[in-house]
C-alpha positions as CSV (number, residue, x, y, z in Angstrom):
1,M,6.9,-8.3,-14.4
2,T,6.4,-5.5,-16.9
3,S,9.3,-3.3,-17.7
4,Y,9.0,0.5,-18.0
5,R,9.5,2.4,-21.2
6,H,10.6,6.0,-20.8
7,P,9.1,8.6,-23.1
8,D,11.2,9.7,-26.0
9,F,11.6,13.3,-25.2
10,S,13.9,13.8,-28.2
11,S,11.0,13.1,-30.6
12,P,9.5,16.1,-32.5
13,R,6.2,16.1,-30.5
14,F,8.1,17.1,-27.3
15,R,10.7,19.5,-28.7
16,E,8.7,22.7,-28.8
17,L,6.6,22.2,-25.7
18,P,6.8,24.8,-22.9
19,D,8.2,24.6,-19.4
20,A,5.6,24.0,-16.7
21,R,4.1,27.2,-15.2
22,F,4.1,27.8,-11.4
23,E,2.2,30.2,-9.3
24,P,2.5,30.9,-5.5
25,A,0.1,29.4,-3.1
26,P,-2.2,32.3,-1.8
27,A,-2.3,30.9,1.8
28,D,-1.2,28.0,3.9
29,G,-3.1,24.9,2.8
30,V,-4.7,26.7,-0.2
31,L,-3.8,26.0,-3.8
32,P,-4.0,28.6,-6.6
33,E,-7.1,28.1,-8.8
34,G,-6.1,26.1,-11.9
35,F,-3.5,24.0,-10.1
36,F,-2.5,20.6,-11.6
37,S,-4.0,17.7,-9.8
38,T,-1.8,14.6,-9.8
39,T,-2.5,11.0,-10.8
40,N,-0.5,7.9,-9.7
41,L,1.1,7.5,-13.1
42,P,4.6,8.6,-14.0
43,T,4.2,12.4,-14.5
44,Y,7.0,14.4,-16.0
45,V,7.4,18.2,-15.4
46,R,9.4,20.3,-17.8
47,I,11.7,22.7,-15.9
48,D,14.4,24.7,-17.7
49,G,13.9,22.5,-20.8
50,E,14.4,19.2,-18.9
51,W,11.6,16.7,-18.2
52,R,11.8,15.5,-14.6
53,L,9.9,13.1,-12.5
54,P,8.7,14.4,-9.1
55,R,9.6,13.2,-5.7
56,E,7.1,11.3,-3.5
57,P,4.5,10.7,-6.2
58,R,0.8,9.9,-5.4
59,M,-2.6,10.7,-6.7
60,D,-5.0,13.6,-5.7
61,S,-2.2,16.0,-4.8
62,A,-0.4,19.1,-6.1
63,L,3.1,19.6,-7.6
64,I,5.4,22.1,-6.0
65,L,8.9,23.3,-7.1
66,E,11.5,22.6,-4.4
67,E,14.5,24.9,-3.9
68,D,16.9,22.6,-5.8
69,G,14.6,22.8,-8.9
70,V,13.1,19.4,-8.5
71,P,9.3,19.0,-8.5
72,K,7.6,17.2,-5.6
73,V,4.1,15.9,-5.0
74,I,2.5,17.2,-1.9
75,E,-1.0,17.1,-0.4
76,G,-2.7,20.4,-0.6
77,R,-3.0,20.8,3.2
78,Y,0.8,20.8,3.5
79,V,1.4,23.6,0.9
80,G,2.7,26.8,2.5
81,E,1.8,30.3,1.5
82,G,4.1,31.4,-1.4
83,Q,5.2,28.0,-2.4
84,Q,5.4,27.6,-6.2
85,V,2.6,25.3,-7.4
86,A,2.4,23.8,-10.9
87,M,-0.5,25.0,-12.9
88,G,-2.5,23.5,-15.7
89,L,-5.2,20.9,-16.6
90,A,-3.6,19.2,-19.7
91,E,-1.7,15.9,-19.2
92,D,-0.3,15.8,-22.7
93,G,2.7,18.1,-22.2
94,T,1.2,21.1,-23.8
95,E,1.3,22.9,-20.4
96,G,4.7,21.5,-19.5
97,I,3.3,18.5,-17.6
98,Y,3.2,15.0,-19.3
99,V,1.4,12.0,-17.8
100,H,3.0,8.8,-19.2
101,A,0.0,6.5,-19.2
102,T,1.5,3.8,-21.5
103,G,4.9,3.3,-19.9
104,F,4.0,-0.1,-18.5
105,L,1.9,-1.5,-21.3
106,L,3.3,-4.7,-23.0
107,D,3.5,-5.4,-26.7
108,Q,0.7,-7.7,-27.8
109,E,3.3,-10.4,-28.4
110,A,4.7,-10.2,-24.9
111,G,1.2,-10.1,-23.4
112,A,0.3,-13.3,-25.0
113,H,3.0,-15.1,-23.0
114,D,2.6,-13.4,-19.7
115,D,-0.4,-14.2,-17.4
116,F,0.8,-12.3,-14.4
117,K,0.9,-8.6,-15.5
118,F,0.5,-5.6,-13.3
119,M,-1.2,-2.7,-14.9
120,S,-3.3,-4.8,-17.3
121,S,-5.1,-7.7,-15.6
122,E,-8.9,-7.5,-15.3
123,V,-10.6,-8.8,-12.1
124,S,-11.8,-12.3,-12.5
125,R,-11.8,-15.4,-10.3
126,E,-11.2,-17.4,-13.5
127,K,-7.8,-15.8,-14.2
128,P,-4.7,-17.8,-13.5
129,I,-2.8,-16.8,-10.3
130,D,1.0,-16.9,-10.7
131,Y,2.0,-17.6,-7.1
132,G,5.5,-18.3,-8.3
133,E,5.9,-14.8,-9.6
134,M,4.5,-13.2,-6.5
135,A,6.9,-15.3,-4.4
136,R,9.8,-14.3,-6.6
137,I,8.9,-10.6,-6.1
138,L,8.8,-11.0,-2.3
139,V,12.1,-12.9,-2.1
140,E,13.7,-10.3,-4.4
141,E,12.4,-7.4,-2.3
142,R,13.8,-8.9,0.8
143,R,17.1,-9.4,-0.9
144,R,17.5,-5.8,-2.0
145,G,16.1,-4.3,1.1
146,G,12.8,-3.2,-0.3
147,H,9.8,-1.8,1.7
148,V,6.9,-4.2,1.5
149,I,3.6,-3.0,3.0
150,W,1.1,-5.6,4.2
151,V,-2.5,-4.4,4.6
152,V,-4.5,-6.9,6.5
153,G,-8.2,-7.2,7.6
154,P,-9.7,-9.2,10.5
155,A,-11.0,-11.8,8.1
156,V,-7.5,-13.2,8.0
157,L,-7.9,-14.1,11.7
158,H,-11.3,-15.7,11.2
159,S,-10.0,-17.7,8.3
160,R,-7.1,-19.1,10.4
161,G,-4.4,-17.3,8.5
162,R,-2.9,-15.9,11.7
163,D,0.0,-18.3,11.9
164,T,1.0,-17.8,8.3
165,V,1.0,-14.0,8.5
166,S,3.2,-14.4,11.6
167,W,5.6,-16.6,9.5
168,F,5.9,-13.9,6.9
169,I,6.7,-11.4,9.6
170,R,9.3,-13.5,11.3
171,N,11.0,-14.3,8.0
172,G,11.5,-10.7,6.9
173,Y,8.8,-10.4,4.2
174,V,6.8,-7.7,6.0
175,N,8.4,-4.3,6.4
176,V,5.3,-2.5,7.7
177,F,1.9,-3.7,8.7
178,F,-1.3,-1.6,8.1
179,G,-4.7,-2.5,9.6
180,G,-7.5,-1.3,11.7
181,N,-8.3,-1.7,15.4
182,A,-10.2,-5.0,14.6
183,V,-7.3,-7.0,13.1
184,A,-5.2,-6.3,16.2
185,V,-8.1,-6.9,18.6
186,H,-9.0,-10.3,17.2
187,D,-5.3,-11.4,17.0
188,I,-4.9,-10.4,20.6
189,E,-8.2,-12.2,21.6
190,S,-6.7,-15.3,20.0
191,A,-3.5,-15.0,22.0
192,V,-5.2,-14.2,25.3
193,M,-8.6,-16.1,25.1
194,G,-7.9,-18.7,22.4
195,T,-10.8,-17.4,20.2
196,T,-11.6,-14.9,17.5
197,L,-15.0,-13.2,17.9
198,G,-15.7,-15.8,20.6
199,M,-15.2,-18.8,18.2
200,D,-12.6,-21.5,18.8
201,N,-10.2,-22.7,16.1
202,R,-13.0,-25.0,14.8
203,G,-15.4,-22.1,14.4
204,V,-17.5,-23.1,17.4
205,P,-18.9,-20.2,19.5
206,Q,-17.8,-20.4,23.1
207,H,-20.0,-19.6,26.1
208,G,-19.7,-15.9,26.8
209,G,-17.6,-15.5,23.7
210,H,-19.4,-12.3,22.6
211,A,-17.4,-10.5,25.3
212,F,-14.0,-12.1,24.8
213,H,-12.7,-9.4,22.5
214,M,-13.7,-6.7,25.1
215,R,-11.8,-8.6,27.8
216,A,-8.8,-8.8,25.6
217,I,-8.9,-5.1,24.9
218,N,-9.2,-4.4,28.6
219,Q,-6.0,-6.4,29.4
220,I,-4.0,-4.4,26.8
221,R,-5.3,-1.1,28.1
222,A,-4.3,-2.2,31.6
223,A,-0.8,-3.1,30.3
224,G,-0.5,0.3,28.6
225,S,0.3,-0.8,25.1
226,I,0.6,-3.8,22.8
227,T,4.4,-3.7,23.2
228,A,4.0,-3.7,27.0
229,A,1.6,-6.6,26.8
230,V,4.1,-8.6,24.7
231,E,6.9,-7.8,27.2
232,Q,4.7,-8.8,30.1
233,G,3.9,-12.1,28.5
234,I,0.2,-11.3,28.1
235,I,0.5,-11.7,24.3
236,A,2.7,-14.7,23.7
237,D,2.0,-15.5,20.0
238,G,0.3,-14.3,16.9
239,I,0.6,-11.3,14.5
240,M,1.1,-8.5,17.0
241,H,3.6,-10.6,19.0
242,S,5.6,-11.2,15.8
243,L,5.5,-7.5,14.8
244,V,6.8,-6.4,18.2
245,R,9.4,-9.1,18.6
246,N,10.8,-8.5,15.1
247,G,10.8,-4.7,15.3
248,V,8.3,-4.3,12.4
249,P,6.3,-1.1,12.6
250,Y,2.5,-1.2,12.5
251,I,-0.1,1.4,12.0
252,L,-3.6,0.7,13.3
253,A,-6.0,3.3,11.8
254,G,-9.1,3.7,13.8
255,S,-12.7,4.1,12.7
256,I,-16.0,5.4,14.2
257,R,-17.2,1.9,15.1
258,D,-14.1,0.6,17.0
259,D,-14.5,-1.2,20.3
260,G,-12.1,0.0,23.0
261,P,-10.1,1.0,21.1
262,L,-6.6,-0.4,21.8
263,P,-4.2,2.2,23.2
264,D,-2.0,1.8,20.0
265,T,-4.9,2.6,17.6
266,V,-4.6,6.0,15.9
267,T,-8.0,7.5,16.3
268,D,-7.1,10.8,14.5
269,A,-7.8,9.9,10.8
270,V,-5.5,12.6,9.4
271,R,-2.7,11.5,11.7
272,A,-3.2,7.9,10.7
273,Q,-3.0,8.9,7.1
274,E,0.2,10.9,7.7
275,E,1.8,7.9,9.4
276,M,0.8,5.6,6.6
277,R,1.9,8.0,4.0
278,E,5.5,8.0,5.4
279,H,5.7,4.3,4.6
280,A,3.8,4.6,1.3
281,K,6.6,7.0,0.1
282,K,9.1,4.2,0.6
283,A,6.9,1.3,-0.7
284,T,8.3,-1.1,-3.3
285,A,5.5,-3.7,-3.1
286,V,2.1,-4.0,-1.4
287,I,0.0,-7.0,-0.4
288,M,-3.6,-6.2,0.6
289,I,-5.7,-9.0,2.1
290,A,-9.4,-9.0,3.0
291,T,-9.9,-5.3,3.8
292,A,-11.7,-2.9,1.4
293,L,-11.4,0.1,3.6
294,H,-7.7,0.0,4.3
295,S,-6.8,-1.3,0.9
296,I,-8.5,1.6,-0.9
297,A,-7.0,4.1,1.6
298,T,-3.5,2.7,1.1
299,G,-4.0,2.5,-2.7
300,N,-4.8,6.2,-2.8
301,M,-1.4,7.0,-1.2
302,L,0.6,4.9,-3.7
303,P,2.1,5.7,-7.1
304,S,1.7,3.0,-9.7
305,Y,5.5,2.8,-9.9
306,V,8.7,2.8,-7.9
307,Y,11.0,5.7,-8.7
308,R,14.7,5.9,-7.6
309,E,15.7,9.5,-8.1
310,E,19.4,8.8,-7.6
311,T,19.5,6.2,-10.5
312,G,16.5,7.2,-12.6
313,E,15.1,3.7,-12.2
314,V,11.3,3.3,-12.8
315,R,9.6,0.0,-12.3
316,P,6.1,-1.2,-11.5
317,M,4.7,-1.0,-8.0
318,A,3.9,-4.7,-7.4
319,T,0.4,-4.5,-5.9
320,V,-1.6,-7.6,-5.0
321,C,-5.2,-7.3,-3.6
322,V,-6.7,-10.5,-2.2
323,D,-10.4,-10.9,-1.4
324,S,-13.1,-13.5,-1.6
325,S,-15.2,-11.0,-3.6
326,E,-14.5,-9.5,-7.0
327,F,-16.4,-6.4,-5.9
328,V,-13.6,-5.3,-3.4
329,V,-10.8,-5.6,-6.0
330,S,-12.9,-3.9,-8.7
331,K,-13.7,-1.0,-6.3
332,L,-10.0,-0.6,-5.4
333,K,-9.1,-0.4,-9.1
334,D,-12.0,2.0,-9.8
335,R,-10.7,4.3,-7.1
336,G,-7.5,4.7,-9.0
337,T,-5.3,1.8,-8.0
338,H,-5.5,0.3,-11.5
339,Q,-2.1,-1.5,-11.1
340,A,-3.5,-3.8,-8.5
341,F,-3.5,-7.5,-9.5
342,G,-6.7,-9.1,-8.1
343,V,-6.6,-12.5,-6.5
344,I,-10.1,-13.8,-5.8
345,T,-9.9,-16.4,-3.1
346,N,-10.1,-16.7,0.6
347,A,-7.3,-15.3,2.8
348,Q,-6.3,-18.6,4.3
349,D,-5.8,-20.4,1.0
350,F,-3.9,-17.5,-0.5
351,L,-1.5,-17.2,2.5
352,H,-0.8,-21.0,2.7
353,V,-0.2,-21.3,-1.0
354,L,2.0,-18.1,-1.2
355,R,4.1,-19.4,1.8
356,H,4.7,-22.7,-0.1
357,Y,5.9,-20.8,-3.1
358,V,8.1,-18.4,-1.1
359,E,9.8,-21.3,0.7
360,K,10.4,-22.9,-2.7
361,A,11.7,-19.7,-4.1
362,E,14.1,-19.3,-1.2
363,H,15.8,-22.5,-2.1
364,T,16.2,-21.6,-5.7
365,A,17.3,-17.9,-5.2
C-alpha cells in the first residue's frame, strides 16, 4: 500500500498564503456564488494561519466552517441559511484552500517494485492482480475494526458467487452491504426457488422460471420484510440470510425498473443516497463487484483517503472494482474514483481466489 506524504506547510511557498474566505449561505440549500467545490483528494483549508483537513470529505460538495473552527464537507442541499461557506476556485492555496493531489504518489524507485498500487494503476486485464495484498488489507481491516463496504451486483448470483459472499459476511469481512433490488431478489429467488432468473445451478432454464423471481418477491412482501422472512424460515441460506443473521446492515437502492420491489428496497433515491453516505463517511475500504451503477454512485460519495481527525492519520482508501469489462472500471475512474484498483475478471473467479488468499492470510496474521 502507498503511504501518504503530508504537504510541507513550513516551506516558503505556503508561508504568505491567505486564510480561506467564507461567506454566508443566502438561503437553505443554496450556496453563495463562487463557492469552492470539493474533490475527493486531501484538501487543506487555512483557518487562523493553520492548515486543516475537513471532516467527512467527499467530492462535489461544499466546505463549511463548524462552530469549533474545523471545516466540514457537506452536500449543498444540507447547507443552512447563514452557514459560513468556503469561497474560491483555486486549488493551489492562493485562496486559502490547497488540494494535495500528489500525496499518494510513489517515487519511481518504489513504483518499480510495487505492482499493487492504489492511486496509480491503469485499467488492464493484463495487469497482475495481487490477491495476497487485498487479502492482507481485509484481514487488517477486520483486526482494527474498520468499516469495509461491499457493493455487489446481481451478476454475482448468476456467476455462482453467492456462497462465497456469504462466507465473507459470516467471517466478519463485510461491515455494510450496498446493492440494488435485483441482487437481493435473485439471492432470495435462489433461497426460495433454487434458481436465479429461472436458471438452476447448472445454468439450465426451468419450466416457468421467468416468473420465479416474482414469486420470491411476493413471498417476502407477504412476510413483511427480508428480516421477517429469515425469522420465519422462508429464507434459509444465501447473502441476505447471512446479513440478517450476522447483524450486518444492508442498503438496497431502488431504480425505475425494479420488479416488486422488495419491501426493504429504498425507492426514494435521495434517501438511499443519504443512508449510503452515512456508511461512506466511516469507510476504510471498499470492494465493488459487477455493478456499474452502484459502484459509481458509491465512488462519488467516497474520499480517496481515510482520515482520522483525532490522530491526524491519513492513508489511502483501499478501493477495488471488479468487473468482466474494462469499460466499467474505466468509467468509475473517469467519474472521479481514480484511486480504484481495477480487477478485470468474472465475479465468481475473483471471489473464490480472494477467499483462498484471505484464509491463507488468517493463518499467518
